[in-house]
PAZAPA-4460 file (N, C-alpha, C; in steps of 0.05 Angstrom, whole numbers, plus 32768, in hexadecimal, padded with zeros to 4 digits):
% residues 225
    n_x    n_y    n_z   ca_x   ca_y   ca_z    c_x    c_y    c_z   seq   type   mol
   8166   7F53   80A6   814B   7F67   80AB   813A   7F4C   80A8     1      M     A
   8122   7F59   80B0   8109   7F4C   80B4   80F8   7F4F   809D     2      R     A
   80F2   7F35   8091   80DE   7F34   8079   80BF   7F3B   8082     3      V     A
   80BA   7F50   806C   809D   7F58   8075   8085   7F4D   8067     4      L     A
   8090   7F4E   804E   8078   7F46   8035   8090   7F2A   8024     5      L     A
   807B   7F17   801D   808A   7F05   8004   8075   7F01   7FFA     6      E     A
   8081   7EFA   7FDB   8069   7EE7   7FCA   807E   7ED2   7FC2     7      A     A
   8070   7EB7   7FC3   8084   7E9C   7FBC   8074   7E8C   7FA4     8      R     A
   8076   7E90   7F94   806F   7E80   7F7B   8053   7E8C   7F7D     9      G     A
   804C   7EA9   7F76   802D   7EB2   7F7A   8023   7EB0   7F5B    10      L     A
   8010   7EAF   7F55   8005   7EA8   7F3C   7FE8   7EB1   7F42    11      S     A
   7FDF   7EC1   7F2A   7FC0   7ECA   7F31   7FAC   7ECA   7F15    12      F     A
   7F90   7EBC   7F14   7F83   7EC3   7EFC   7F68   7EC9   7F07    13      A     A
   7F60   7EDE   7EFA   7F42   7EDE   7F00   7F2F   7EC8   7EF2    14      Y     A
   7F17   7EC0   7F02   7F0C   7EAE   7EF7   7F04   7EA9   7ED8    15      S     A
   7F11   7E98   7EC8   7F07   7E8F   7EB4   7F19   7E9F   7EA3    16      G     A
   7F2C   7EA9   7EAA   7F41   7EB6   7E9A   7F5E   7EAC   7E9A    17      E     A
   7F6D   7EAF   7E8C   7F8D   7EAD   7E8F   7F9D   7EB3   7EA8    18      S     A
   7FB0   7EAD   7EAB   7FC2   7EBB   7EC2   7FCD   7EDC   7EBF    19      Y     A
   7FC3   7EEC   7ED1   7FCE   7F04   7ECC   7FEF   7F03   7ED4    20      V     A
   7FF8   7EF1   7EE1   8010   7EF3   7EE9   801E   7ED7   7EF8    21      F     A
   802B   7EC8   7EF2   8037   7EAA   7EF9   8051   7EAD   7F0A    22      R     A
   8051   7E9E   7F1A   806C   7E98   7F2D   8079   7EB0   7F33    23      D     A
   806C   7EC1   7F46   8073   7EDC   7F4A   8087   7EDC   7F68    24      V     A
   80A1   7EE5   7F6C   80A8   7EE1   7F84   80BA   7EF7   7F8C    25      G     A
   80BE   7F03   7FA4   80D2   7F16   7FAD   80C6   7F19   7FC3    26      F     A
   80DD   7F2A   7FD1   80DD   7F2B   7FF2   80E1   7F49   7FF9    27      I     A
   80D0   7F54   8009   80D6   7F73   8015   80D9   7F6B   802E    28      L     A
   80F1   7F76   8039   80FA   7F7B   8051   80FC   7F92   8062    29      R     A
   80F4   7F96   807B   80ED   7FAE   8085   8101   7FC5   8081    30      E     A
   80F7   7FDD   8082   810A   7FF0   8079   810F   7FF2   8058    31      G     A
   8100   7FE9   8044   8102   7FE2   8029   80F2   7FEA   801F    32      E     A
   80F6   7FFD   8001   80E7   800A   7FEE   80E8   7FF3   7FD8    33      I     A
   80D2   7FE6   7FCE   80CF   7FD6   7FB5   80C4   7FE7   7F9F    34      I     A
   80CF   7FEC   7F8C   80B9   7FF3   7F72   80AF   7FE0   7F64    35      G     A
   809F   7FE0   7F58   8091   7FCD   7F44   8088   7FE0   7F29    36      I     A
   8091   7FD8   7F0B   8089   7FE7   7EF2   807D   7FD4   7EE4    37      M     A
   806F   7FD9   7EDA   8064   7FCE   7EC2   804C   7FE0   7EB1    38      G     A
   804C   7FD0   7E9A   8037   7FE1   7E85   801D   7FE1   7E90    39      E     A
   800B   7FF1   7E88   7FF3   7FF2   7E91   7FE2   7FD6   7E86    40      S     A
   7FD8   7FC8   7E95   7FCD   7FB4   7E8F   7FE0   7F93   7E98    41      G     A
   7FEF   7F9D   7EA7   8004   7F88   7EA5   8001   7F76   7EC2    42      S     A
   7FEC   7F88   7ED1   7FEA   7F75   7EEB   7FEE   7F7B   7F07    43      G     A
   7FFB   7F9A   7F0B   800C   7FA9   7F1A   7FF3   7FA6   7F32    44      K     A
   7FDD   7FB4   7F2F   7FC8   7FB6   7F41   7FBC   7F9A   7F4E    45      T     A
   7FBC   7F88   7F39   7FB9   7F66   7F40   7FC6   7F5F   7F57    46      T     A
   7FE4   7F69   7F4D   7FF3   7F57   7F63   7FF1   7F62   7F79    47      L     A
   7FF4   7F7C   7F7D   7FED   7F8E   7F96   7FD6   7F83   7FA9    48      L     A
   7FC6   7F7D   7F9B   7FA6   7F74   7FA4   7FA9   7F5D   7FAC    49      N     A
   7FBB   7F4E   7FA2   7FBD   7F32   7FB2   7FD8   7F32   7FCA    50      C     A
   7FDF   7F48   7FC4   7FF0   7F4D   7FDF   7FE7   7F57   7FF2    51      L     A
   7FD0   7F66   7FF4   7FBF   7F72   8003   7FB1   7F67   8018    52      S     A
   7FA2   7F51   8006   7F91   7F39   8010   7F73   7F43   8002    53      G     A
   7F7B   7F61   7FEE   7F5C   7F62   7FE5   7F53   7F45   7FDB    54      I     A
   7F6C   7F41   7FC5   7F5F   7F21   7FBF   7F6F   7F0F   7FCC    55      I     A
   7F63   7EF6   7FDA   7F45   7EEE   7FCC   7F33   7EFE   7FE0    56      P     A
   7F3A   7F08   7FF3   7F1F   7F0D   8009   7F0F   7F25   7FFA    57      H     A
   7F10   7F33   7FE9   7EFA   7F4A   7FD5   7EF9   7F3A   7FBD    58      V     A
   7F0B   7F35   7FAB   7F08   7F2B   7F91   7F15   7F0F   7F92    59      Y     A
   7F05   7EFA   7F79   7F0B   7EDF   7F81   7F20   7EDF   7F6C    60      G     A
   7F2B   7EC7   7F62   7F35   7EBB   7F52   7F44   7EA4   7F53    61      G     A
   7F57   7E9E   7F47   7F64   7E84   7F51   7F87   7E88   7F53    62      K     A
   7F8D   7E84   7F6B   7FA2   7E8C   7F75   7FB1   7E6F   7F7B    63      I     A
   7FCF   7E77   7F6D   7FE6   7E5C   7F78   7FFC   7E6B   7F84    64      E     A
   8009   7E5E   7F9A   801B   7E6F   7FA2   8018   7E73   7FC2    65      G     A
   8026   7E85   7FC7   801C   7E90   7FE2   8028   7EBB   7FE4    66      K     A
   801B   7EC3   7FF4   8021   7EE3   7FF6   8024   7EE0   801B    67      A     A
   8037   7EE7   801F   8040   7EE2   803F   8043   7EFC   804A    68      L     A
   8031   7F07   8063   802E   7F1F   806A   803D   7F1C   8088    69      L     A
   8059   7F1F   8093   8070   7F1B   80AD   8060   7EF5   80AA    70      L     A
   8066   7EF3   8097   8067   7ED5   80A3   8053   7EC0   809E    71      G     A
   8045   7ECD   809E   8022   7EC9   809E   800C   7EC7   807F    72      K     A
   8005   7EB1   8077   7FFA   7EB2   8058   7FDB   7EC5   8059    73      E     A
   7FE1   7ED9   8045   7FCA   7EEE   8043   7FB5   7EDF   8044    74      I     A
   7FB3   7ECA   8033   7F99   7EC5   8026   7F83   7EBA   8041    75      S     A
   7F9D   7EB2   8057   7F8A   7EA8   8073   7F87   7EB3   8088    76      K     A
   7F96   7ECC   8081   7F8B   7EEA   8093   7F74   7EF5   8090    77      M     A
   7F65   7EFD   80A6   7F4F   7F0D   80A2   7F53   7F28   809F    78      R     A
   7F47   7F36   808E   7F47   7F51   8088   7F51   7F67   80A0    79      L     A
   7F42   7F6D   80B0   7F44   7F77   80C8   7F63   7F73   80D4    80      P     A
   7F6D   7F5B   80D9   7F88   7F49   80E1   7FA3   7F60   80C7    81      E     A
   7F9D   7F59   80AD   7FAE   7F64   809E   7FAD   7F7F   809F    82      I     A
   7F93   7F94   80A5   7F9B   7FAA   80A5   7FA8   7FB9   80B8    83      A     A
   7FAD   7FA5   80D1   7FBD   7FB2   80E4   7FDF   7FAE   80E0    84      T     A
   7FDD   7F9E   80C5   7FFF   7F9B   80B8   8008   7FAA   80A1    85      K     A
   7FEC   7FAD   8092   7FF1   7FB2   8076   7FE0   7FC8   8075    86      L     A
   7FF2   7FE0   8060   7FDB   7FF6   805C   7FE1   7FFA   803C    87      G     A
   7FCD   8008   802D   7FC5   8000   800F   7FC1   8021   800F    88      V     A
   7FCF   8032   7FF7   7FD1   804B   7FF2   7FCB   804B   7FD4    89      L     A
   7FAB   804E   7FCE   7FA6   804D   7FAD   7FA8   8068   7F9D    90      F     A
   7FA2   8064   7F8A   7FA5   8075   7F72   7F94   8090   7F76    91      Q     A
   7F7E   808A   7F81   7F71   809C   7F84   7F63   80A9   7FA3    92      N     A
   7F72   80BA   7FAB   7F6D   80BA   7FC7   7F4A   80B8   7FD2    93      P     A
   7F3D   80C4   7FBF   7F20   80C1   7FC6   7F0D   80AA   7FC9    94      D     A
   7F21   8094   7FC7   7F18   807E   7FC8   7F23   8074   7FEE    95      T     A
   7F2E   8082   7FF7   7F33   807C   8013   7F2A   8099   8028    96      Q     A
   7F26   80A6   8016   7F23   80C5   8026   7EFB   80C7   801D    97      L     A
   7EEE   80CB   8037   7ED0   80C6   8037   7EBD   80D5   8050    98      F     A
   7ECF   80D7   8061   7EC1   80E7   8074   7EC5   8105   8075    99      S     A
   7EB9   8115   8085   7EB4   8130   808A   7ED3   813C   8090   100      G     A
   7EE0   8137   8096   7F02   813A   80A2   7F13   8128   809B   101      T     A
   7F2B   812E   8095   7F42   8121   809A   7F46   8112   80B1   102      V     A
   7F3A   811A   80C8   7F37   8111   80DF   7F35   80F3   80E3   103      E     A
   7F18   80FC   80DC   7F03   80E0   80DA   7F10   80CC   80C1   104      D     A
   7F19   80D2   80AE   7F1F   80BF   809F   7F36   80B0   80AC   105      D     A
   7F4B   80C0   80BB   7F65   80B1   80C6   7F60   80A4   80DB   106      V     A
   7F49   80AB   80EF   7F42   8098   8102   7F31   807E   80F7   107      V     A
   7F22   807C   80DB   7F14   8066   80DC   7F11   804B   80DD   108      F     A
   7F2C   8049   80DB   7F3E   802F   80DB   7F3B   8021   80FC   109      G     A
   7F4E   8035   8107   7F4C   802A   8125   7F34   8031   8131   110      P     A
   7F20   8044   812C   7F08   8042   8134   7EF6   801D   8132   111      E     A
   7EF9   8019   811C   7EED   7FFB   8116   7EFC   7FE9   811E   112      N     A
   7F11   7FE8   812A   7F1C   7FD8   8138   7F13   7FD6   8159   113      L     A
   7F07   7FED   8161   7EFD   7FFA   817A   7F17   7FFD   818F   114      C     A
   7F26   800E   8183   7F3D   8011   8197   7F34   8027   81A7   115      L     A
   7F3A   8024   81C6   7F37   803A   81D8   7F3E   8051   81CD   116      P     A
   7F2F   806D   81DB   7F30   8083   81CB   7F57   808C   81CE   117      W     A
   7F5C   8083   81E9   7F83   808E   81E9   7F8F   8085   81D0   118      Q     A
   7F8C   806C   81CD   7F93   8067   81B6   7F8F   806D   819C   119      E     A
   7F78   8077   8193   7F6D   8082   817E   7F7E   809A   817B   120      L     A
   7F7E   80AE   818E   7F8A   80C1   818D   7FA6   80C9   818B   121      D     A
   7FB9   80B5   8197   7FD0   80A9   818E   7FD7   80A5   816E   122      S     A
   7FBF   808B   816C   7FC9   8086   8144   7FC6   8099   8135   123      S     A
   7FB3   80B1   8139   7FA9   80C4   812F   7FC7   80D9   8128   124      L     A
   7FCC   80DF   813E   7FDD   80F6   813E   7FF7   80EB   812D   125      K     A
   8003   80D2   8133   8018   80C4   8128   800E   80C0   8115   126      K     A
   7FFE   80BC   8105   7FF4   80B1   80EC   7FF3   80D0   80DB   127      A     A
   7FE9   80E0   80E7   7FEB   8100   80D8   800E   810F   80D5   128      L     A
   8013   8107   80EC   8033   8117   80EA   803A   8103   80D9   129      A     A
   803D   80ED   80D4   8053   80D9   80BE   804C   80E1   80A3   130      A     A
   8037   80E8   809D   802D   80EE   8081   802B   8107   8079   131      A     A
   8035   811D   8091   8039   8134   808F   8029   8146   8089   132      G     A
   800D   813F   8099   7FF0   814B   8093   7FE0   8159   80AD   133      I     A
   7FFC   815C   80BF   7FE5   815B   80E0   7FD0   8175   80D9   134      S     A
   7FE5   818B   80CE   7FCF   81AC   80CB   7FBB   81A4   80BC   135      E     A
   7FAD   8190   80B1   7F99   8187   80A3   7F87   8177   80AE   136      K     A
   7F88   8173   80C8   7F7D   815F   80D0   7F5B   8163   80D3   137      R     A
   7F51   817C   80DC   7F34   8182   80DC   7F2B   8191   80BC   138      L     A
   7F39   8187   80B0   7F33   819B   8091   7F20   8187   8080   139      S     A
   7F11   818B   806D   7EFE   817C   8063   7F0E   816F   8049   140      S     A
   7F11   8152   8048   7F1E   8147   802D   7F1A   8154   8010   141      P     A
   7F08   815C   800B   7F03   8170   7FF3   7F0A   8187   7FF2   142      K     A
   7F12   8188   8010   7F24   81AE   8000   7F42   81A9   7FFD   143      S     A
   7F4A   8193   8000   7F67   8189   8001   7F74   8186   7FE6   144      L     A
   7F89   8197   7FD8   7F97   818C   7FBF   7F9B   8170   7FBF   145      S     A
   7FA3   8169   7FA4   7FAA   8155   7FA5   7FBD   813F   7FAC   146      G     A
   7FDA   814B   7FB7   7FE2   8141   7FBD   7FE0   8146   7FE6   147      G     A
   7FCF   8156   7FF1   7FC4   8159   8007   7FAE   8139   800D   148      E     A
   7F9D   813C   7FFE   7F9A   811F   7FF5   7FA1   8106   7FF7   149      A     A
   7FB5   8106   7FED   7FC3   80E7   7FE6   7FCC   80E3   800A   150      Q     A
   7FD8   80FF   8016   7FEC   8102   802C   7FD3   80FC   803D   151      L     A
   7FB8   8100   8035   7FAD   80FC   804E   7FA2   80DB   8055   152      A     A
   7F9B   80CC   803D   7F99   80B2   8031   7FAC   80A8   8040   153      A     A
   7FC4   80B1   803C   7FE0   80A5   8047   7FE4   80A9   8063   154      L     A
   7FD2   80C0   806E   7FD0   80B8   8091   7FBF   809D   8099   155      A     A
   7FA9   809D   8089   7F8C   808A   808D   7F9E   8069   8089   156      A     A
   7FB0   8068   8075   7FBA   8055   8070   7FCA   8048   808C   157      S     A
   7FDC   805B   8096   7FEF   8063   80AE   7FE5   8061   80CB   158      L     A
   7FC4   805D   80CA   7FB9   8066   80E2   7FB8   8047   80FD   159      S     A
   7FC0   8032   80EE   7FC3   8018   80F5   7FE7   800E   80F9   160      L     A
   7FF5   8021   80F4   8012   8023   80F0   8019   8005   80E7   161      D     A
   8011   7FFF   80D3   8015   7FE7   80C2   8034   7FEC   80B5   162      P     A
   8041   7FD0   80BF   805C   7FCC   80B1   8062   7FCB   8096   163      A     A
   804F   7FC8   8083   8050   7FC9   8066   803B   7FDC   805E   164      V     A
   8044   7FF0   8040   8034   8000   8035   8030   7FF9   801B   165      L     A
   8020   7FF3   800F   801E   7FF0   7FF0   8019   800D   7FE7   166      L     A
   8022   8017   7FD0   8022   802D   7FC2   8013   8025   7FA8   167      F     A
   7FFB   8021   7FA1   7FF2   8022   7F82   7FF2   8037   7F6E   168      D     A
   8005   803E   7F60   8005   8053   7F4E   7FFB   8070   7F5D   169      E     A
   800A   8071   7F77   7FFB   808B   7F8D   8006   80A1   7F82   170      A     A
   8014   80A6   7F76   801E   80BE   7F6A   8019   80C2   7F4C   171      M     A
   8011   80B9   7F3E   8001   80B5   7F24   7FF4   80D3   7F1D   172      S     A
   7FE6   80E4   7F36   7FD3   80F8   7F30   7FE4   810E   7F3A   173      H     A
   7FFA   8112   7F48   8001   8120   7F56   8018   8133   7F3D   174      L     A
   801B   814B   7F4A   802A   815E   7F3C   804C   8155   7F4F   175      D     A
   805C   8161   7F3E   8075   815C   7F44   8074   816B   7F67   176      K     A
   806C   817A   7F6D   806E   8182   7F90   8068   8168   7F96   177      F     A
   804F   8160   7F94   803F   8147   7FA3   804D   812E   7FA4   178      G     A
   8059   812A   7F8F   806B   810F   7F88   8080   8114   7F9D   179      V     A
   808C   8128   7FA1   80A3   812B   7FAF   80A1   812A   7FCB   180      D     A
   8089   813C   7FD4   8074   8134   7FF1   8077   811A   7FF6   181      V     A
   8068   8107   7FE3   8062   80EE   7FED   807F   80E0   7FED   182      L     A
   808C   80E2   7FD4   80A3   80D0   7FD9   80B5   80D7   7FFA   183      Q     A
   80BD   80EB   7FFD   80C7   80FB   801A   80B5   80E7   802E   184      N     A
   80A2   80E4   8033   808B   80D5   803F   8097   80B8   8040   185      C     A
   8096   80AD   802A   80A0   808A   8028   80BC   8087   8039   186      A     A
   80D2   809E   802E   80E8   809C   8032   80E9   809F   8052   187      V     A
   80DB   80AB   8060   80DA   80B0   8079   80D0   8093   8086   188      N     A
   80B8   808E   8076   80B1   8076   8083   80BF   8059   8085   189      L     A
   80D0   8059   806D   80E3   8047   8068   80FE   8048   807C   190      K     A
   8101   805A   8087   8114   8062   80A2   8107   8058   80B3   191      K     A
   80F2   805E   80BA   80E4   804F   80D5   80E7   8032   80D3   192      E     A
   80ED   8020   80BF   80F0   800A   80BE   80D4   7FFD   80AE   193      G     A
   80C5   8005   80A1   80AF   7FFC   8098   80B7   7FF5   807C   194      K     A
   80AD   7FEA   8063   80B2   7FE0   804E   8095   7FEA   803C   195      G     A
   80A5   7FF2   8027   8089   7FFD   8016   808F   7FF1   8000   196      L     A
   807A   7FE4   7FEE   8078   7FDD   7FD0   806D   7FF3   7FBB   197      V     A
   8076   8006   7FAA   8070   8013   7F9B   806E   800D   7F83   198      I     A
   804E   8010   7F7B   804F   8009   7F5C   8047   8021   7F45   199      V     A
   8055   8029   7F35   8058   803F   7F28   8067   8038   7F00   200      E     A
   805B   8042   7EF5   8063   8045   7EDD   8074   8050   7ED1   201      H     A
   807E   806D   7EE4   8095   807D   7EE2   80A9   8077   7EF1   202      D     A
   80C2   8073   7EE7   80D6   8068   7EF2   80DF   807C   7F02   203      A     A
   80DA   809D   7EFC   80E4   80AC   7F0B   80D7   80B2   7F29   204      E     A
   80BF   80A7   7F2B   80B3   80A1   7F49   80B7   808F   7F52   205      R     A
   80CD   807D   7F47   80D9   8069   7F55   80F8   806A   7F5E   206      L     A
   80FE   8082   7F5F   8115   8081   7F61   8119   8080   7F7D   207      K     A
   810C   8082   7F98   810E   807C   7FB3   8110   8059   7FB1   208      I     A
   810D   8053   7FA2   8107   8037   7FAA   8125   8029   7FA8   209      A     A
   8126   800F   7FBD   8149   8003   7FB7   8148   7FF2   7FA7   210      D     A
   8131   7FE7   7F94   8134   7FD1   7F85   8115   7FDC   7F72   211      R     A
   8119   7FD6   7F5D   8103   7FDB   7F43   80FC   7FBD   7F3D   212      I     A
   80E4   7FB6   7F36   80DC   7F96   7F2B   80C6   7FA1   7F14   213      L     A
   80CF   7F8F   7F00   80BD   7F93   7EE8   80A8   7F7A   7EEC   214      R     A
   808E   7F7F   7EE6   807F   7F6D   7EE0   8077   7F70   7EC6   215      L     A
   807E   7F5B   7EB3   8081   7F55   7E99   8074   7F3E   7E8D   216      E     A
   805E   7F3C   7E7C   8059   7F23   7E6F   8052   7F0E   7E83   217      E     A
   8045   7F1B   7E9B   8045   7F01   7EB0   8050   7F03   7EC8   218      G     A
   806A   7F07   7EBB   8083   7EFF   7ED1   8091   7F16   7EE1   219      Q     A
   8090   7F14   7EF5   80A4   7F32   7F09   80C1   7F2D   7F04   220      L     A
   80CA   7F46   7EF9   80E5   7F38   7EF4   80FC   7F46   7F05   221      R     A
   8111   7F38   7F0F   8120   7F43   7F1E   8115   7F3A   7F42   222      G     A
   8105   7F2A   7F42   80F8   7F28   7F5C   810A   7F15   7F68   223      G     A
   8109   7F12   7F88   8111   7EFB   7F95   80FF   7EE5   7F9F   224      E     A
   8107   7ECC   7F9A   80FC   7EB7   7FA3   8100   7EA9   7FB5   225      I     A
***
């Protein structure tokens, strides 16, 4: 199976601080879900920021080793290029939903890449269907339940049809029904051949993962070099 995302000896420290993690290595293949667990403050979000390009493109620090997306070093890719290959679903959907309707939020990314309207419409319908939120396309994000809002944010992340999705504790504020719905979406995306990295502190939310890695004391246990 094709390798989608890889960390090779990845280490990171914020400026003037000690390393958050050191020598992290793992491989994410197509059609695979990897779960990452760790205590609060263990560096899980920082690791995802390195894997998504938020570090170093938005936040700085000292990076050693490499993070590779479809074989390309993420630190050397531009953010618009990364966005077409990797999507992130954050803990709070409000960080990704800011327009008047769900539809507007979902097409925001493709519009900013100046895709023709035919592609915009196709991307919108496909992303909404994949997230199971098509019936809410004209709704205001403010009118959605917590679970619906997270699905709308997922649709926005899927709008550019990325090969990789990163979930940063995206289920932490959802009730059991919302967790079940998001897990089912993740499994369906896996069946399509996408690769997912899901960060959570609750093992029950990672029952859909093929492998679970643990970030402890700056080391990722159970990874692949």
